[in-house]
N, CA, C and O atoms as a Maestro MAE file, in Angstrom:
{
 s_m_m2io_version
 :::
 2.0.0
}

f_m_ct {
 s_m_title
 :::
 protein
 m_atom[336] {
  # First column is atom index #
  i_m_mmod_type
  r_m_x_coord
  r_m_y_coord
  r_m_z_coord
  i_m_residue_number
  s_m_chain_name
  s_m_pdb_residue_name
  s_m_pdb_atom_name
  i_m_atomic_number
  :::
  1 25 0.842 -1.274 0.071 1 A "PRO " " N  " 7
  2 3 0.049 0.052 -0.089 1 A "PRO " " CA " 6
  3 2 0.903 1.082 -0.079 1 A "PRO " " C  " 6
  4 15 0.650 1.958 -0.906 1 A "PRO " " O  " 8
  5 25 1.811 1.238 0.585 2 A "ASP " " N  " 7
  6 3 2.845 2.483 0.668 2 A "ASP " " CA " 6
  7 2 3.281 2.850 -0.656 2 A "ASP " " C  " 6
  8 15 3.833 3.947 -0.735 2 A "ASP " " O  " 8
  9 25 3.156 2.171 -1.721 3 A "ALA " " N  " 7
  10 3 3.779 2.465 -2.954 3 A "ALA " " CA " 6
  11 2 3.037 3.416 -3.822 3 A "ALA " " C  " 6
  12 15 3.617 3.990 -4.744 3 A "ALA " " O  " 8
  13 25 1.573 3.637 -3.523 4 A "VAL " " N  " 7
  14 3 0.800 4.366 -4.179 4 A "VAL " " CA " 6
  15 2 0.082 5.419 -3.065 4 A "VAL " " C  " 6
  16 15 -0.879 6.128 -3.365 4 A "VAL " " O  " 8
  17 25 0.666 5.400 -1.823 5 A "ARG " " N  " 7
  18 3 0.186 6.403 -0.939 5 A "ARG " " CA " 6
  19 2 0.207 7.833 -1.412 5 A "ARG " " C  " 6
  20 15 1.263 8.295 -1.845 5 A "ARG " " O  " 8
  21 25 -0.989 8.635 -1.354 6 A "GLY " " N  " 7
  22 3 -0.864 10.133 -1.726 6 A "GLY " " CA " 6
  23 2 -1.102 10.307 -3.221 6 A "GLY " " C  " 6
  24 15 -1.317 11.421 -3.700 6 A "GLY " " O  " 8
  25 25 -1.061 9.162 -3.976 7 A "ARG " " N  " 7
  26 3 -0.837 9.312 -5.490 7 A "ARG " " CA " 6
  27 2 -2.467 9.220 -6.076 7 A "ARG " " C  " 6
  28 15 -2.682 9.449 -7.266 7 A "ARG " " O  " 8
  29 25 -3.588 8.864 -5.129 8 A "ILE " " N  " 7
  30 3 -4.820 8.643 -5.853 8 A "ILE " " CA " 6
  31 2 -5.621 9.826 -5.234 8 A "ILE " " C  " 6
  32 15 -5.883 9.890 -4.033 8 A "ILE " " O  " 8
  33 25 -6.013 10.817 -6.215 9 A "PRO " " N  " 7
  34 3 -6.756 11.970 -5.697 9 A "PRO " " CA " 6
  35 2 -8.238 11.338 -5.161 9 A "PRO " " C  " 6
  36 15 -8.852 10.478 -5.793 9 A "PRO " " O  " 8
  37 25 -8.685 11.907 -3.913 10 A "VAL " " N  " 7
  38 3 -9.774 11.625 -3.277 10 A "VAL " " CA " 6
  39 2 -11.033 11.919 -4.114 10 A "VAL " " C  " 6
  40 15 -12.003 11.162 -4.082 10 A "VAL " " O  " 8
  41 25 -10.995 13.006 -4.841 11 A "VAL " " N  " 7
  42 3 -12.151 13.777 -5.446 11 A "VAL " " CA " 6
  43 2 -12.476 13.090 -6.843 11 A "VAL " " C  " 6
  44 15 -13.621 13.062 -7.296 11 A "VAL " " O  " 8
  45 25 -11.385 12.542 -7.483 12 A "ASP " " N  " 7
  46 3 -11.670 11.922 -8.751 12 A "ASP " " CA " 6
  47 2 -12.169 10.521 -8.652 12 A "ASP " " C  " 6
  48 15 -11.378 9.715 -8.163 12 A "ASP " " O  " 8
  49 25 -13.235 10.122 -8.995 13 A "GLY " " N  " 7
  50 3 -13.719 8.875 -9.026 13 A "GLY " " CA " 6
  51 2 -13.757 8.280 -10.624 13 A "GLY " " C  " 6
  52 15 -13.922 7.074 -10.808 13 A "GLY " " O  " 8
  53 25 -13.607 9.140 -11.660 14 A "ALA " " N  " 7
  54 3 -14.069 8.662 -12.958 14 A "ALA " " CA " 6
  55 2 -13.411 7.655 -13.537 14 A "ALA " " C  " 6
  56 15 -13.972 6.957 -14.382 14 A "ALA " " O  " 8
  57 25 -12.048 7.432 -13.132 15 A "ARG " " N  " 7
  58 3 -11.255 6.125 -13.505 15 A "ARG " " CA " 6
  59 2 -11.061 4.926 -12.679 15 A "ARG " " C  " 6
  60 15 -10.142 4.107 -12.712 15 A "ARG " " O  " 8
  61 25 -12.184 4.984 -11.873 16 A "ARG " " N  " 7
  62 3 -12.078 3.736 -10.906 16 A "ARG " " CA " 6
  63 2 -13.262 2.721 -11.000 16 A "ARG " " C  " 6
  64 15 -14.368 3.230 -11.183 16 A "ARG " " O  " 8
  65 25 -13.202 1.503 -10.914 17 A "VAL " " N  " 7
  66 3 -14.184 0.830 -10.953 17 A "VAL " " CA " 6
  67 2 -14.445 -0.009 -9.831 17 A "VAL " " C  " 6
  68 15 -13.427 -0.428 -9.281 17 A "VAL " " O  " 8
  69 25 -15.591 -0.386 -9.317 18 A "VAL " " N  " 7
  70 3 -16.015 -1.234 -8.298 18 A "VAL " " CA " 6
  71 2 -16.480 -2.415 -8.827 18 A "VAL " " C  " 6
  72 15 -17.430 -2.515 -9.603 18 A "VAL " " O  " 8
  73 25 -15.557 -3.624 -8.244 19 A "VAL " " N  " 7
  74 3 -16.098 -4.983 -8.802 19 A "VAL " " CA " 6
  75 2 -16.432 -5.836 -7.494 19 A "VAL " " C  " 6
  76 15 -15.708 -5.863 -6.499 19 A "VAL " " O  " 8
  77 25 -17.560 -6.486 -7.635 20 A "ASP " " N  " 7
  78 3 -17.977 -7.548 -6.495 20 A "ASP " " CA " 6
  79 2 -17.458 -8.650 -6.944 20 A "ASP " " C  " 6
  80 15 -17.598 -8.995 -8.118 20 A "ASP " " O  " 8
  81 25 -16.735 -9.398 -5.988 21 A "VAL " " N  " 7
  82 3 -16.066 -10.726 -6.200 21 A "VAL " " CA " 6
  83 2 -16.961 -11.743 -5.419 21 A "VAL " " C  " 6
  84 15 -17.006 -11.808 -4.191 21 A "VAL " " O  " 8
  85 25 -17.703 -12.566 -6.330 22 A "HIS " " N  " 7
  86 3 -18.496 -13.722 -5.802 22 A "HIS " " CA " 6
  87 2 -17.760 -14.916 -6.446 22 A "HIS " " C  " 6
  88 15 -17.846 -16.059 -5.997 22 A "HIS " " O  " 8
  89 25 -17.110 -14.612 -7.410 23 A "ASP " " N  " 7
  90 3 -16.312 -15.839 -8.024 23 A "ASP " " CA " 6
  91 2 -14.845 -15.208 -8.576 23 A "ASP " " C  " 6
  92 15 -14.866 -14.132 -9.174 23 A "ASP " " O  " 8
  93 25 -13.721 -15.837 -8.379 24 A "ILE " " N  " 7
  94 3 -12.505 -15.088 -8.582 24 A "ILE " " CA " 6
  95 2 -12.454 -15.233 -9.895 24 A "ILE " " C  " 6
  96 15 -12.131 -14.150 -10.384 24 A "ILE " " O  " 8
  97 25 -12.665 -16.298 -10.962 25 A "ASP " " N  " 7
  98 3 -12.421 -16.218 -12.354 25 A "ASP " " CA " 6
  99 2 -13.323 -15.127 -12.898 25 A "ASP " " C  " 6
  100 15 -12.927 -14.346 -13.764 25 A "ASP " " O  " 8
  101 25 -14.632 -15.082 -12.339 26 A "THR " " N  " 7
  102 3 -15.376 -13.915 -13.064 26 A "THR " " CA " 6
  103 2 -14.832 -12.406 -12.862 26 A "THR " " C  " 6
  104 15 -14.818 -11.514 -13.711 26 A "THR " " O  " 8
  105 25 -14.407 -12.351 -11.582 27 A "ALA " " N  " 7
  106 3 -13.985 -11.053 -11.046 27 A "ALA " " CA " 6
  107 2 -12.561 -10.771 -12.198 27 A "ALA " " C  " 6
  108 15 -12.445 -9.754 -12.881 27 A "ALA " " O  " 8
  109 25 -11.801 -11.673 -12.191 28 A "VAL " " N  " 7
  110 3 -10.440 -11.650 -12.998 28 A "VAL " " CA " 6
  111 2 -10.862 -11.275 -14.564 28 A "VAL " " C  " 6
  112 15 -10.287 -10.451 -15.274 28 A "VAL " " O  " 8
  113 25 -12.003 -12.082 -14.919 29 A "GLU " " N  " 7
  114 3 -12.375 -11.728 -16.483 29 A "GLU " " CA " 6
  115 2 -12.962 -10.276 -16.521 29 A "GLU " " C  " 6
  116 15 -12.717 -9.654 -17.555 29 A "GLU " " O  " 8
  117 25 -13.698 -9.638 -15.562 30 A "THR " " N  " 7
  118 3 -14.164 -8.577 -15.667 30 A "THR " " CA " 6
  119 2 -13.033 -7.353 -15.699 30 A "THR " " C  " 6
  120 15 -12.994 -6.467 -16.553 30 A "THR " " O  " 8
  121 25 -12.239 -7.488 -14.716 31 A "ILE " " N  " 7
  122 3 -10.929 -6.531 -14.494 31 A "ILE " " CA " 6
  123 2 -10.019 -6.589 -15.819 31 A "ILE " " C  " 6
  124 15 -9.493 -5.558 -16.237 31 A "ILE " " O  " 8
  125 25 -9.867 -7.691 -16.398 32 A "THR " " N  " 7
  126 3 -9.045 -7.875 -17.740 32 A "THR " " CA " 6
  127 2 -9.590 -7.386 -18.848 32 A "THR " " C  " 6
  128 15 -8.899 -7.154 -19.839 32 A "THR " " O  " 8
  129 25 -10.931 -7.165 -18.810 33 A "GLY " " N  " 7
  130 3 -11.692 -6.739 -19.916 33 A "GLY " " CA " 6
  131 2 -12.171 -5.328 -19.876 33 A "GLY " " C  " 6
  132 15 -13.007 -4.841 -20.636 33 A "GLY " " O  " 8
  133 25 -11.496 -4.679 -18.825 34 A "LEU " " N  " 7
  134 3 -11.773 -3.113 -18.501 34 A "LEU " " CA " 6
  135 2 -11.003 -2.246 -19.458 34 A "LEU " " C  " 6
  136 15 -9.974 -2.746 -19.911 34 A "LEU " " O  " 8
  137 25 -11.347 -0.948 -19.870 35 A "ASP " " N  " 7
  138 3 -10.863 -0.012 -20.634 35 A "ASP " " CA " 6
  139 2 -9.372 0.352 -19.937 35 A "ASP " " C  " 6
  140 15 -9.232 0.443 -18.717 35 A "ASP " " O  " 8
  141 25 -8.448 0.515 -20.758 36 A "ARG " " N  " 7
  142 3 -7.058 0.806 -20.229 36 A "ARG " " CA " 6
  143 2 -6.948 2.057 -19.437 36 A "ARG " " C  " 6
  144 15 -5.964 2.311 -18.742 36 A "ARG " " O  " 8
  145 25 -8.162 2.968 -19.579 37 A "ALA " " N  " 7
  146 3 -8.073 4.325 -19.009 37 A "ALA " " CA " 6
  147 2 -8.430 4.210 -17.377 37 A "ALA " " C  " 6
  148 15 -8.216 5.127 -16.584 37 A "ALA " " O  " 8
  149 25 -8.964 3.023 -17.048 38 A "VAL " " N  " 7
  150 3 -9.003 2.662 -15.421 38 A "VAL " " CA " 6
  151 2 -7.773 2.666 -14.754 38 A "VAL " " C  " 6
  152 15 -6.814 2.015 -15.170 38 A "VAL " " O  " 8
  153 25 -7.737 3.388 -13.700 39 A "GLU " " N  " 7
  154 3 -6.493 3.731 -12.805 39 A "GLU " " CA " 6
  155 2 -6.330 2.482 -11.836 39 A "GLU " " C  " 6
  156 15 -5.296 1.822 -11.732 39 A "GLU " " O  " 8
  157 25 -7.592 2.248 -11.097 40 A "LEU " " N  " 7
  158 3 -7.631 1.271 -10.308 40 A "LEU " " CA " 6
  159 2 -8.810 0.625 -10.062 40 A "LEU " " C  " 6
  160 15 -9.838 1.210 -10.401 40 A "LEU " " O  " 8
  161 25 -8.912 -0.710 -9.426 41 A "VAL " " N  " 7
  162 3 -10.229 -1.560 -9.226 41 A "VAL " " CA " 6
  163 2 -10.383 -1.640 -7.628 41 A "VAL " " C  " 6
  164 15 -9.466 -1.996 -6.887 41 A "VAL " " O  " 8
  165 25 -11.583 -1.287 -7.226 42 A "GLU " " N  " 7
  166 3 -11.979 -1.466 -5.896 42 A "GLU " " CA " 6
  167 2 -12.728 -2.861 -5.653 42 A "GLU " " C  " 6
  168 15 -13.837 -2.963 -6.179 42 A "GLU " " O  " 8
  169 25 -12.325 -3.766 -5.037 43 A "LEU " " N  " 7
  170 3 -12.802 -5.085 -4.903 43 A "LEU " " CA " 6
  171 2 -13.555 -4.938 -3.548 43 A "LEU " " C  " 6
  172 15 -13.199 -4.419 -2.490 43 A "LEU " " O  " 8
  173 25 -14.913 -5.669 -3.977 44 A "VAL " " N  " 7
  174 3 -15.818 -5.696 -2.758 44 A "VAL " " CA " 6
  175 2 -15.884 -7.326 -2.401 44 A "VAL " " C  " 6
  176 15 -16.454 -8.065 -3.204 44 A "VAL " " O  " 8
  177 25 -15.452 -7.728 -1.513 45 A "CYS " " N  " 7
  178 3 -15.113 -9.291 -1.157 45 A "CYS " " CA " 6
  179 2 -15.192 -9.612 0.180 45 A "CYS " " C  " 6
  180 15 -14.940 -8.735 1.006 45 A "CYS " " O  " 8
  181 25 -15.466 -10.602 0.495 46 A "ARG " " N  " 7
  182 3 -15.541 -11.327 1.964 46 A "ARG " " CA " 6
  183 2 -14.169 -11.352 2.865 46 A "ARG " " C  " 6
  184 15 -13.960 -10.926 4.001 46 A "ARG " " O  " 8
  185 25 -13.294 -12.030 1.901 47 A "THR " " N  " 7
  186 3 -11.932 -12.342 2.585 47 A "THR " " CA " 6
  187 2 -10.659 -11.669 1.983 47 A "THR " " C  " 6
  188 15 -10.586 -11.431 0.777 47 A "THR " " O  " 8
  189 25 -9.810 -11.417 2.728 48 A "PRO " " N  " 7
  190 3 -8.424 -11.181 2.084 48 A "PRO " " CA " 6
  191 2 -7.799 -12.217 1.257 48 A "PRO " " C  " 6
  192 15 -6.873 -11.915 0.505 48 A "PRO " " O  " 8
  193 25 -8.238 -13.412 1.342 49 A "GLU " " N  " 7
  194 3 -7.668 -14.308 0.298 49 A "GLU " " CA " 6
  195 2 -8.405 -14.359 -0.943 49 A "GLU " " C  " 6
  196 15 -7.818 -14.824 -1.920 49 A "GLU " " O  " 8
  197 25 -9.632 -13.944 -1.069 50 A "ASP " " N  " 7
  198 3 -10.158 -13.679 -2.398 50 A "ASP " " CA " 6
  199 2 -9.508 -12.498 -2.987 50 A "ASP " " C  " 6
  200 15 -8.971 -12.566 -4.093 50 A "ASP " " O  " 8
  201 25 -9.537 -11.388 -2.272 51 A "ALA " " N  " 7
  202 3 -8.845 -10.169 -2.791 51 A "ALA " " CA " 6
  203 2 -7.627 -10.611 -3.251 51 A "ALA " " C  " 6
  204 15 -7.450 -10.564 -4.469 51 A "ALA " " O  " 8
  205 25 -6.714 -11.046 -2.518 52 A "HIS " " N  " 7
  206 3 -5.097 -11.523 -2.861 52 A "HIS " " CA " 6
  207 2 -5.222 -12.542 -4.106 52 A "HIS " " C  " 6
  208 15 -4.391 -12.410 -5.005 52 A "HIS " " O  " 8
  209 25 -6.135 -13.479 -4.213 53 A "ALA " " N  " 7
  210 3 -6.243 -14.248 -5.545 53 A "ALA " " CA " 6
  211 2 -6.700 -13.471 -6.862 53 A "ALA " " C  " 6
  212 15 -6.419 -13.900 -7.981 53 A "ALA " " O  " 8
  213 25 -7.287 -12.522 -6.692 54 A "VAL " " N  " 7
  214 3 -7.675 -11.573 -7.827 54 A "VAL " " CA " 6
  215 2 -6.453 -10.752 -8.156 54 A "VAL " " C  " 6
  216 15 -6.082 -10.640 -9.325 54 A "VAL " " O  " 8
  217 25 -5.778 -10.138 -7.088 55 A "ARG " " N  " 7
  218 3 -4.706 -9.381 -7.336 55 A "ARG " " CA " 6
  219 2 -3.481 -10.019 -7.990 55 A "ARG " " C  " 6
  220 15 -2.822 -9.399 -8.826 55 A "ARG " " O  " 8
  221 25 -3.208 -11.146 -7.642 56 A "ARG " " N  " 7
  222 3 -2.227 -11.852 -8.288 56 A "ARG " " CA " 6
  223 2 -2.399 -12.114 -9.830 56 A "ARG " " C  " 6
  224 15 -1.453 -12.398 -10.564 56 A "ARG " " O  " 8
  225 25 -3.658 -11.993 -10.229 57 A "ARG " " N  " 7
  226 3 -3.789 -12.331 -11.477 57 A "ARG " " CA " 6
  227 2 -4.013 -11.224 -12.567 57 A "ARG " " C  " 6
  228 15 -3.979 -11.407 -13.784 57 A "ARG " " O  " 8
  229 25 -4.280 -9.888 -11.827 58 A "VAL " " N  " 7
  230 3 -4.369 -8.885 -12.860 58 A "VAL " " CA " 6
  231 2 -3.352 -7.760 -12.625 58 A "VAL " " C  " 6
  232 15 -2.743 -7.718 -11.555 58 A "VAL " " O  " 8
  233 25 -3.137 -6.806 -13.628 59 A "ASP " " N  " 7
  234 3 -2.194 -5.656 -13.750 59 A "ASP " " CA " 6
  235 2 -2.549 -4.444 -13.017 59 A "ASP " " C  " 6
  236 15 -1.684 -3.688 -12.574 59 A "ASP " " O  " 8
  237 25 -3.854 -4.232 -12.874 60 A "LEU " " N  " 7
  238 3 -4.342 -2.895 -12.253 60 A "LEU " " CA " 6
  239 2 -4.208 -2.840 -10.896 60 A "LEU " " C  " 6
  240 15 -4.429 -3.882 -10.280 60 A "LEU " " O  " 8
  241 25 -3.843 -1.691 -10.187 61 A "PRO " " N  " 7
  242 3 -3.961 -1.507 -8.766 61 A "PRO " " CA " 6
  243 2 -5.184 -1.860 -8.064 61 A "PRO " " C  " 6
  244 15 -6.249 -1.407 -8.485 61 A "PRO " " O  " 8
  245 25 -5.155 -2.651 -6.998 62 A "ILE " " N  " 7
  246 3 -6.499 -3.506 -6.403 62 A "ILE " " CA " 6
  247 2 -6.503 -2.357 -5.160 62 A "ILE " " C  " 6
  248 15 -5.508 -1.894 -4.603 62 A "ILE " " O  " 8
  249 25 -7.900 -2.042 -4.898 63 A "ALA " " N  " 7
  250 3 -8.187 -1.297 -3.380 63 A "ALA " " CA " 6
  251 2 -9.042 -2.234 -2.908 63 A "ALA " " C  " 6
  252 15 -9.746 -2.917 -3.652 63 A "ALA " " O  " 8
  253 25 -9.032 -2.341 -1.440 64 A "VAL " " N  " 7
  254 3 -10.096 -3.002 -0.601 64 A "VAL " " CA " 6
  255 2 -10.124 -2.192 0.633 64 A "VAL " " C  " 6
  256 15 -9.341 -1.321 1.011 64 A "VAL " " O  " 8
  257 25 -11.236 -2.686 1.203 65 A "ASP " " N  " 7
  258 3 -11.623 -1.900 2.611 65 A "ASP " " CA " 6
  259 2 -10.395 -2.123 3.512 65 A "ASP " " C  " 6
  260 15 -9.729 -3.159 3.493 65 A "ASP " " O  " 8
  261 25 -10.185 -1.201 4.198 66 A "ALA " " N  " 7
  262 3 -8.816 -1.204 5.139 66 A "ALA " " CA " 6
  263 2 -9.064 -2.461 6.190 66 A "ALA " " C  " 6
  264 15 -8.087 -3.006 6.703 66 A "ALA " " O  " 8
  265 25 -10.234 -2.839 6.451 67 A "THR " " N  " 7
  266 3 -10.412 -4.153 7.368 67 A "THR " " CA " 6
  267 2 -9.887 -5.299 6.571 67 A "THR " " C  " 6
  268 15 -9.322 -6.136 7.274 67 A "THR " " O  " 8
  269 25 -9.920 -5.562 5.311 68 A "LEU " " N  " 7
  270 3 -9.419 -6.660 4.747 68 A "LEU " " CA " 6
  271 2 -7.986 -6.584 4.700 68 A "LEU " " C  " 6
  272 15 -7.313 -7.609 4.817 68 A "LEU " " O  " 8
  273 25 -7.417 -5.354 4.524 69 A "LEU " " N  " 7
  274 3 -5.990 -5.167 4.209 69 A "LEU " " CA " 6
  275 2 -5.292 -5.493 5.601 69 A "LEU " " C  " 6
  276 15 -4.136 -5.917 5.621 69 A "LEU " " O  " 8
  277 25 -5.990 -5.293 6.708 70 A "ALA " " N  " 7
  278 3 -5.516 -5.624 7.940 70 A "ALA " " CA " 6
  279 2 -5.268 -7.174 8.238 70 A "ALA " " C  " 6
  280 15 -4.401 -7.706 8.932 70 A "ALA " " O  " 8
  281 25 -6.346 -7.747 7.462 71 A "GLY " " N  " 7
  282 3 -6.030 -9.405 7.537 71 A "GLY " " CA " 6
  283 2 -5.024 -9.923 6.754 71 A "GLY " " C  " 6
  284 15 -4.563 -11.005 7.118 71 A "GLY " " O  " 8
  285 25 -4.487 -9.307 5.574 72 A "ASN " " N  " 7
  286 3 -3.417 -9.643 4.991 72 A "ASN " " CA " 6
  287 2 -2.906 -8.457 4.161 72 A "ASN " " C  " 6
  288 15 -3.501 -8.095 3.146 72 A "ASN " " O  " 8
  289 25 -1.791 -7.858 4.611 73 A "PRO " " N  " 7
  290 3 -1.260 -6.738 3.957 73 A "PRO " " CA " 6
  291 2 -1.075 -6.920 2.560 73 A "PRO " " C  " 6
  292 15 -1.196 -5.867 1.935 73 A "PRO " " O  " 8
  293 25 -0.818 -7.932 1.864 74 A "GLN " " N  " 7
  294 3 -0.617 -8.313 0.754 74 A "GLN " " CA " 6
  295 2 -1.769 -8.298 -0.300 74 A "GLN " " C  " 6
  296 15 -1.544 -8.283 -1.510 74 A "GLN " " O  " 8
  297 25 -2.940 -8.301 0.211 75 A "CYS " " N  " 7
  298 3 -3.953 -8.654 -0.581 75 A "CYS " " CA " 6
  299 2 -4.368 -7.375 -1.528 75 A "CYS " " C  " 6
  300 15 -5.177 -7.554 -2.437 75 A "CYS " " O  " 8
  301 25 -3.898 -6.319 -1.335 76 A "ALA " " N  " 7
  302 3 -4.190 -5.254 -2.368 76 A "ALA " " CA " 6
  303 2 -3.146 -4.300 -2.172 76 A "ALA " " C  " 6
  304 15 -2.217 -4.450 -1.379 76 A "ALA " " O  " 8
  305 25 -3.356 -3.133 -3.051 77 A "ASP " " N  " 7
  306 3 -2.164 -2.209 -3.239 77 A "ASP " " CA " 6
  307 2 -2.606 -0.826 -2.653 77 A "ASP " " C  " 6
  308 15 -1.811 0.109 -2.568 77 A "ASP " " O  " 8
  309 25 -4.028 -0.732 -2.219 78 A "ILE " " N  " 7
  310 3 -4.779 0.613 -1.697 78 A "ILE " " CA " 6
  311 2 -5.745 0.193 -0.707 78 A "ILE " " C  " 6
  312 15 -6.662 -0.590 -0.954 78 A "ILE " " O  " 8
  313 25 -5.522 0.730 0.429 79 A "ALA " " N  " 7
  314 3 -6.604 0.781 1.393 79 A "ALA " " CA " 6
  315 2 -7.758 1.867 1.380 79 A "ALA " " C  " 6
  316 15 -7.525 3.067 1.518 79 A "ALA " " O  " 8
  317 25 -9.085 1.309 1.191 80 A "VAL " " N  " 7
  318 3 -10.043 2.257 1.283 80 A "VAL " " CA " 6
  319 2 -10.384 2.670 2.691 80 A "VAL " " C  " 6
  320 15 -10.673 1.830 3.543 80 A "VAL " " O  " 8
  321 25 -10.351 3.908 2.926 81 A "LEU " " N  " 7
  322 3 -10.696 4.225 4.526 81 A "LEU " " CA " 6
  323 2 -12.340 4.597 4.341 81 A "LEU " " C  " 6
  324 15 -12.834 4.960 3.274 81 A "LEU " " O  " 8
  325 25 -12.944 4.458 5.380 82 A "ARG " " N  " 7
  326 3 -14.359 4.810 5.293 82 A "ARG " " CA " 6
  327 2 -14.641 5.513 6.596 82 A "ARG " " C  " 6
  328 15 -14.242 5.006 7.644 82 A "ARG " " O  " 8
  329 25 -15.247 6.551 6.592 83 A "CYS " " N  " 7
  330 3 -15.641 7.255 7.844 83 A "CYS " " CA " 6
  331 2 -17.076 7.572 8.058 83 A "CYS " " C  " 6
  332 15 -17.695 7.779 7.014 83 A "CYS " " O  " 8
  333 25 -17.770 7.661 9.194 84 A "GLY " " N  " 7
  334 3 -19.201 7.933 9.067 84 A "GLY " " CA " 6
  335 2 -19.968 6.918 9.238 84 A "GLY " " C  " 6
  336 15 -21.189 7.045 9.152 84 A "GLY " " O  " 8
  :::
 }
 m_bond[335] {
  # First column is bond index #
  i_m_from
  i_m_to
  i_m_order
  :::
  1 1 2 1
  2 2 3 1
  3 3 4 2
  4 3 5 1
  5 5 6 1
  6 6 7 1
  7 7 8 2
  8 7 9 1
  9 9 10 1
  10 10 11 1
  11 11 12 2
  12 11 13 1
  13 13 14 1
  14 14 15 1
  15 15 16 2
  16 15 17 1
  17 17 18 1
  18 18 19 1
  19 19 20 2
  20 19 21 1
  21 21 22 1
  22 22 23 1
  23 23 24 2
  24 23 25 1
  25 25 26 1
  26 26 27 1
  27 27 28 2
  28 27 29 1
  29 29 30 1
  30 30 31 1
  31 31 32 2
  32 31 33 1
  33 33 34 1
  34 34 35 1
  35 35 36 2
  36 35 37 1
  37 37 38 1
  38 38 39 1
  39 39 40 2
  40 39 41 1
  41 41 42 1
  42 42 43 1
  43 43 44 2
  44 43 45 1
  45 45 46 1
  46 46 47 1
  47 47 48 2
  48 47 49 1
  49 49 50 1
  50 50 51 1
  51 51 52 2
  52 51 53 1
  53 53 54 1
  54 54 55 1
  55 55 56 2
  56 55 57 1
  57 57 58 1
  58 58 59 1
  59 59 60 2
  60 59 61 1
  61 61 62 1
  62 62 63 1
  63 63 64 2
  64 63 65 1
  65 65 66 1
  66 66 67 1
  67 67 68 2
  68 67 69 1
  69 69 70 1
  70 70 71 1
  71 71 72 2
  72 71 73 1
  73 73 74 1
  74 74 75 1
  75 75 76 2
  76 75 77 1
  77 77 78 1
  78 78 79 1
  79 79 80 2
  80 79 81 1
  81 81 82 1
  82 82 83 1
  83 83 84 2
  84 83 85 1
  85 85 86 1
  86 86 87 1
  87 87 88 2
  88 87 89 1
  89 89 90 1
  90 90 91 1
  91 91 92 2
  92 91 93 1
  93 93 94 1
  94 94 95 1
  95 95 96 2
  96 95 97 1
  97 97 98 1
  98 98 99 1
  99 99 100 2
  100 99 101 1
  101 101 102 1
  102 102 103 1
  103 103 104 2
  104 103 105 1
  105 105 106 1
  106 106 107 1
  107 107 108 2
  108 107 109 1
  109 109 110 1
  110 110 111 1
  111 111 112 2
  112 111 113 1
  113 113 114 1
  114 114 115 1
  115 115 116 2
  116 115 117 1
  117 117 118 1
  118 118 119 1
  119 119 120 2
  120 119 121 1
  121 121 122 1
  122 122 123 1
  123 123 124 2
  124 123 125 1
  125 125 126 1
  126 126 127 1
  127 127 128 2
  128 127 129 1
  129 129 130 1
  130 130 131 1
  131 131 132 2
  132 131 133 1
  133 133 134 1
  134 134 135 1
  135 135 136 2
  136 135 137 1
  137 137 138 1
  138 138 139 1
  139 139 140 2
  140 139 141 1
  141 141 142 1
  142 142 143 1
  143 143 144 2
  144 143 145 1
  145 145 146 1
  146 146 147 1
  147 147 148 2
  148 147 149 1
  149 149 150 1
  150 150 151 1
  151 151 152 2
  152 151 153 1
  153 153 154 1
  154 154 155 1
  155 155 156 2
  156 155 157 1
  157 157 158 1
  158 158 159 1
  159 159 160 2
  160 159 161 1
  161 161 162 1
  162 162 163 1
  163 163 164 2
  164 163 165 1
  165 165 166 1
  166 166 167 1
  167 167 168 2
  168 167 169 1
  169 169 170 1
  170 170 171 1
  171 171 172 2
  172 171 173 1
  173 173 174 1
  174 174 175 1
  175 175 176 2
  176 175 177 1
  177 177 178 1
  178 178 179 1
  179 179 180 2
  180 179 181 1
  181 181 182 1
  182 182 183 1
  183 183 184 2
  184 183 185 1
  185 185 186 1
  186 186 187 1
  187 187 188 2
  188 187 189 1
  189 189 190 1
  190 190 191 1
  191 191 192 2
  192 191 193 1
  193 193 194 1
  194 194 195 1
  195 195 196 2
  196 195 197 1
  197 197 198 1
  198 198 199 1
  199 199 200 2
  200 199 201 1
  201 201 202 1
  202 202 203 1
  203 203 204 2
  204 203 205 1
  205 205 206 1
  206 206 207 1
  207 207 208 2
  208 207 209 1
  209 209 210 1
  210 210 211 1
  211 211 212 2
  212 211 213 1
  213 213 214 1
  214 214 215 1
  215 215 216 2
  216 215 217 1
  217 217 218 1
  218 218 219 1
  219 219 220 2
  220 219 221 1
  221 221 222 1
  222 222 223 1
  223 223 224 2
  224 223 225 1
  225 225 226 1
  226 226 227 1
  227 227 228 2
  228 227 229 1
  229 229 230 1
  230 230 231 1
  231 231 232 2
  232 231 233 1
  233 233 234 1
  234 234 235 1
  235 235 236 2
  236 235 237 1
  237 237 238 1
  238 238 239 1
  239 239 240 2
  240 239 241 1
  241 241 242 1
  242 242 243 1
  243 243 244 2
  244 243 245 1
  245 245 246 1
  246 246 247 1
  247 247 248 2
  248 247 249 1
  249 249 250 1
  250 250 251 1
  251 251 252 2
  252 251 253 1
  253 253 254 1
  254 254 255 1
  255 255 256 2
  256 255 257 1
  257 257 258 1
  258 258 259 1
  259 259 260 2
  260 259 261 1
  261 261 262 1
  262 262 263 1
  263 263 264 2
  264 263 265 1
  265 265 266 1
  266 266 267 1
  267 267 268 2
  268 267 269 1
  269 269 270 1
  270 270 271 1
  271 271 272 2
  272 271 273 1
  273 273 274 1
  274 274 275 1
  275 275 276 2
  276 275 277 1
  277 277 278 1
  278 278 279 1
  279 279 280 2
  280 279 281 1
  281 281 282 1
  282 282 283 1
  283 283 284 2
  284 283 285 1
  285 285 286 1
  286 286 287 1
  287 287 288 2
  288 287 289 1
  289 289 290 1
  290 290 291 1
  291 291 292 2
  292 291 293 1
  293 293 294 1
  294 294 295 1
  295 295 296 2
  296 295 297 1
  297 297 298 1
  298 298 299 1
  299 299 300 2
  300 299 301 1
  301 301 302 1
  302 302 303 1
  303 303 304 2
  304 303 305 1
  305 305 306 1
  306 306 307 1
  307 307 308 2
  308 307 309 1
  309 309 310 1
  310 310 311 1
  311 311 312 2
  312 311 313 1
  313 313 314 1
  314 314 315 1
  315 315 316 2
  316 315 317 1
  317 317 318 1
  318 318 319 1
  319 319 320 2
  320 319 321 1
  321 321 322 1
  322 322 323 1
  323 323 324 2
  324 323 325 1
  325 325 326 1
  326 326 327 1
  327 327 328 2
  328 327 329 1
  329 329 330 1
  330 330 331 1
  331 331 332 2
  332 331 333 1
  333 333 334 1
  334 334 335 1
  335 335 336 2
  :::
 }
}
């Protein structure tokens, strides 16, 4: 996560995609089929293991909720912090 810290503007969401991970292969297919203008993909998944399995198979930076990243720091490139 430290490699991209501070490089992602908070206000610019135009080049981000959210992918629900119900099946690893389907999530990977969805991500690899995205337009090259996408900067990062936020994964919505239940476990750090699911996020890690997707991350290993795609070239785009992966973001997950900070609680998942706490379970496995290698499961994503970016922590999504939520408040409120």
